[in-house]
C-alpha positions in Angstrom: -5.3 12.6 17.7 -5.0 10.3 15.2 -2.6 10.6 12.3 -4.3 12.3 9.2 -2.7 10.4 6.4 -3.3 10.2 2.5 -2.6 7.2 0.2 -1.5 6.3 -3.0 -1.6 3.1 -4.2 -1.3 0.8 -7.4 -3.4 -2.0 -7.7 -7.2 -1.0 -8.5 -8.4 -2.7 -5.3 -5.6 -2.1 -3.0 -7.6 1.7 -1.8 -10.1 -0.6 -0.3 -7.6 -2.9 0.8 -6.3 -0.3 2.6 -8.9 1.1 3.7 -10.0 -2.4 5.2 -6.5 -2.8 7.4 -6.6 0.4 9.1 -9.8 0.1 9.6 -8.7 -3.5 11.6 -5.0 -1.6 13.1 -7.2 1.2 14.8 -10.5 -1.1 15.9 -7.9 -3.7 17.4 -5.7 -0.4 19.1 -2.9 -1.3 17.1 -3.1 2.5 15.1 -4.5 5.3 15.5 -4.9 6.5 11.3 -7.4 8.3 9.3 -7.3 8.5 5.6 -8.3 11.9 4.7 -11.0 12.9 2.7 -9.9 14.9 -0.8 -12.1 17.2 -2.5 -14.1 15.7 -5.0 -12.4 12.5 -4.9 -12.7 8.6 -3.5 -9.8 8.1 -0.4 -8.2 6.3 -2.0 -6.3 7.6 -4.3 -5.5 4.7 -7.3 -1.9 5.8 -8.8 -1.1 5.0 -13.0 1.4 3.0 -13.9 5.0 3.9 -13.3 6.3 6.6 -15.0 3.5 7.9 -16.1 3.0 11.3 -15.6 0.1 11.2 -14.0 1.6 10.5 -10.7 3.1 13.4 -9.5 -0.3 15.7 -11.3 -1.6 13.3 -8.2 0.8 14.0 -5.9 0.7 17.2 -5.6 -3.6 17.5 -5.3 -3.1 15.7 -2.7 -0.5 17.7 -1.1 -4.0 20.2 -0.8 -5.6 18.2 1.6 -2.7 18.3 3.6 -2.3 15.2 5.8 0.6 14.4 8.0 2.6 12.3 5.3 1.1 10.9 1.7 1.8 7.3 1.5 2.3 6.0 -2.7 2.2 2.5 -2.4 3.6 0.4 -5.0 4.8 -3.9 -5.7 8.3 -3.8 -5.8 8.0 -7.5 -8.8 11.1 -9.4 -7.0 13.6 -7.5 -4.2 16.1 -7.4 -7.7 13.9 -5.0 -8.6 13.0 -3.2 -5.4 16.2 0.3 -5.6 15.0 0.7 -9.4 11.4 0.3 -8.7 12.0 3.1 -5.9 14.4 5.7 -8.0 11.7 5.4 -10.5 8.7 6.4 -8.1 10.9 8.8 -6.7 11.6 11.0 -9.9 7.3 11.7 -9.6 7.8 13.1 -6.4 7.9 17.6 -6.6 10.8 18.8 -5.1 9.6 21.2 -3.5 6.1 19.8 -1.3 4.6 21.0 1.8 3.5 17.9 2.4 6.1 15.1 3.8 5.8 12.2 0.5 6.9 8.6 2.2 7.0 6.0 -0.4 6.5 1.7 0.1 6.9 -1.1 -1.7 6.5 -4.4 -1.1 9.0 -6.8 -1.8 7.0 -8.6 -4.1 3.3 -7.6 -4.1 0.7 -6.5 -1.9 -0.5 -10.3 -1.5 2.7 -11.9 0.3 0.6 -9.9 3.6 -1.5 -12.6 2.4 -0.2 -15.4 2.0 2.5 -15.0 4.6 -0.9 -15.1 7.0 -2.1 -17.7 5.5 1.6 -20.2 6.1 1.7 -20.2 2.0 5.3 -19.8 -0.1 5.6 -18.8 -3.4 7.8 -20.4 -6.5 6.5 -17.2 -8.9 4.3 -14.4 -7.7 2.6 -14.4 -4.1 -0.8 -13.7 -6.2 0.0 -16.6 -8.9 0.1 -18.8 -5.9 -3.0 -17.8 -4.4 -5.0 -17.9 -7.1 -4.0 -21.7 -7.6 -4.9 -22.3 -3.5 -8.1 -20.3 -2.8 -9.4 -18.8 -6.6 -8.1 -15.5 -6.1 -9.4 -12.4 -7.9 -8.5 -9.3 -7.7 -11.2 -7.8 -7.1 -10.9 -10.0 -4.3 -8.4 -7.6 -2.7 -9.9 -6.0 0.3 -12.0 -9.1 2.0 -8.7 -10.5 2.7 -8.0 -8.0 4.3 -10.0 -9.8 7.2 -7.2 -12.1 7.4 -4.4 -10.9 8.2 -2.8 -12.3 11.3 -0.8 -8.9 11.9 1.9 -11.1 14.4 3.0 -13.5 11.6 3.5 -10.6 9.3 5.3 -8.8 12.1 7.5 -11.4 12.9 7.9 -13.2 9.1 7.4 -10.7 6.6 10.2 -7.6 5.9 7.5 -5.8 3.7 4.7 -5.9 6.4 7.2 -4.3 9.1 8.8 -1.7 7.3 4.6 -0.6 6.4 3.8 -1.0 10.6 7.6 2.2 10.9 5.3 4.5 9.1 
């Protein structure tokens, strides 16, 4: 039986990216995950900027769907910020939840998976490297889910290995 989850993501186009990613993982037999449909909303949910009280309300609304767990996804903006970002997000998770809430933070940003898959390194941000090499725009993010190399990511990407554990 498939795990039913809700994903709340920071990136506007991150929802469609994760939908395609999970579709690929399921199709390739690497996962068995179903995105839980929330009544009146498109799944996945776009999260507000960090430290916005709406995040708490979104988490409470997602609980009503009774998923196996809720996954909150945000950019880390660099390894030095990881701990503080996680603490800031955790502040918005209601103390009493009936559904487990898991926080996932990229080391830098979602584009790090794309860069690692394509063999690109970056000096500032992964998205900047993609803009230089691929004429990347955020609206193209979902298309890159099809270009991810899962084996490379499992070997070379800490954040993907962490995501894989979910």
